[in-house]
C-alpha positions as CSV (number, residue, x, y, z in Angstrom):
1,X,-118.7,-106.4,186.9
2,X,-122.3,-105.2,187.1
3,X,-123.1,-102.7,189.8
4,X,-126.5,-101.1,190.6
5,X,-126.4,-98.1,192.9
6,X,-129.7,-96.8,194.3
7,X,-130.1,-93.3,195.7
8,X,-133.0,-91.0,196.7
9,X,-134.5,-92.8,199.6
10,X,-135.4,-90.9,202.8
11,X,-138.2,-89.9,205.1
12,X,-141.4,-88.2,204.0
13,X,-144.8,-87.6,205.4
14,X,-147.9,-89.4,204.0
15,X,-149.0,-87.9,200.8
16,X,-145.5,-86.8,199.9
17,X,-143.3,-87.9,197.0
18,X,-139.9,-89.3,196.5
19,X,-137.9,-90.3,193.4
20,X,-135.4,-93.2,193.6
21,X,-132.6,-93.5,191.1
22,X,-130.6,-96.6,190.2
23,X,-127.4,-96.0,188.3
24,X,-126.0,-99.0,186.4
25,X,-122.4,-99.7,185.6
26,X,-120.9,-102.7,183.8
27,X,-124.4,-103.2,182.3
28,X,-126.3,-101.5,179.5
29,X,-130.0,-100.9,180.5
30,X,-130.9,-100.8,176.8
31,X,-133.4,-103.6,175.8
32,X,-133.5,-105.2,179.3
33,X,-136.0,-106.1,182.0
34,X,-135.4,-104.0,185.0
35,X,-137.5,-103.7,188.2
36,X,-138.0,-102.2,191.6
37,X,-138.7,-104.3,194.6
38,X,-139.3,-103.5,198.2
39,X,-138.9,-105.5,201.4
40,X,-140.2,-105.0,205.0
41,X,-138.4,-106.8,207.9
42,X,-139.4,-110.4,208.1
43,X,-141.4,-110.3,204.8
44,X,-140.8,-111.5,201.3
45,X,-139.3,-109.1,198.8
46,X,-142.1,-107.9,196.5
47,X,-142.1,-106.3,193.1
48,X,-143.5,-102.8,192.8
49,X,-142.6,-102.0,189.2
50,X,-141.1,-103.5,186.1
51,X,-140.0,-102.0,182.8
52,X,-139.0,-103.6,179.5
53,X,-136.6,-100.9,178.5
54,X,-136.7,-101.9,174.8
55,X,-140.3,-100.6,174.5
56,X,-140.7,-98.8,177.8
57,X,-143.6,-101.1,178.7
58,X,-144.3,-101.3,182.4
59,X,-146.1,-103.3,185.0
60,X,-147.3,-102.3,188.5
61,X,-149.2,-104.3,191.1
62,X,-152.5,-102.9,192.3
63,X,-150.9,-101.7,195.6
64,X,-148.9,-99.0,193.8
65,X,-150.7,-98.6,190.4
66,X,-151.5,-94.9,189.7
67,X,-149.0,-93.7,192.4
68,X,-145.6,-95.1,191.2
69,X,-144.0,-94.6,187.8
70,X,-140.9,-96.4,186.6
71,X,-138.8,-94.9,183.9
72,X,-135.3,-95.0,182.4
73,X,-132.8,-92.6,181.0
74,X,-130.7,-94.6,178.6
75,X,-128.2,-91.9,178.1
76,X,-127.5,-91.9,181.8
77,X,-127.9,-95.7,182.1
78,X,-130.2,-95.0,185.0
79,X,-133.5,-96.4,186.2
80,X,-136.0,-94.3,188.2
81,X,-139.0,-94.8,190.4
82,X,-141.2,-91.8,191.0
83,X,-143.4,-92.4,194.0
84,X,-146.3,-90.1,194.7
85,X,-149.1,-90.1,197.3
86,X,-146.9,-92.1,199.6
87,X,-148.6,-94.1,202.4
88,X,-147.1,-95.4,205.7
89,X,-147.4,-98.9,204.3
90,X,-145.0,-98.0,201.5
91,X,-142.2,-97.9,204.2
92,X,-139.6,-100.4,203.2
93,X,-136.1,-100.9,201.8
94,X,-136.3,-100.4,198.0
95,X,-134.1,-102.4,195.7
96,X,-133.5,-102.0,192.0
97,X,-132.9,-105.2,190.0
98,X,-131.8,-106.1,186.5
99,X,-132.1,-109.2,184.5
100,X,-129.2,-110.9,182.7
101,X,-131.4,-112.2,179.9
102,X,-134.9,-111.5,178.5
103,X,-135.5,-115.2,178.3
104,X,-137.8,-116.2,181.2
105,X,-138.1,-112.6,182.2
106,X,-140.1,-110.9,179.4
107,X,-143.6,-112.3,178.9
108,X,-145.3,-110.6,176.0
109,X,-144.5,-107.0,176.5
110,X,-144.1,-107.0,180.3
111,X,-141.3,-108.1,182.5
112,X,-142.0,-110.5,185.4
113,X,-142.1,-109.5,189.1
114,X,-140.6,-112.9,190.0
115,X,-137.5,-111.9,191.9
116,X,-135.6,-115.1,191.1
117,X,-135.5,-113.9,187.4
118,X,-133.3,-110.9,188.3
119,X,-129.6,-111.6,188.5
120,X,-128.3,-108.2,189.6
121,X,-129.4,-106.2,192.7
122,X,-128.6,-102.9,194.2
123,X,-127.8,-102.5,197.9
124,X,-131.2,-101.0,198.7
125,X,-132.3,-97.6,199.9
126,X,-134.6,-97.0,202.9
127,X,-138.0,-95.2,202.3
128,X,-139.9,-94.2,205.5
129,X,-143.3,-92.7,205.3
130,X,-144.8,-91.2,208.4
131,X,-148.4,-90.6,209.1
């Protein structure tokens, strides 16, 4: 059974930093598409970072580019999201996600941010940024 367990959320002031972790079990993160999404109440879940772990190629939307960094530690089977220069609008529940197959998920060297392409999800961790 695949399980993704996020940790590292919390409250921080604007301009601060947080690092989220996502430990995978029952699933090897090697050569996979993995991603971080976030969701505000009443809004669609949006992708904030993807990584193709086979080549460590990444994608970020403009809203977080230059502030967020996604990475993996294959030895620990763990996905990370380093978030710097946090803004109040980054407040959301953050979810890690993993694809069951590269087919339909990996385009060129980048993984999609389409949430329906990710089969496995963590329970989410709250990030709150105060002004």
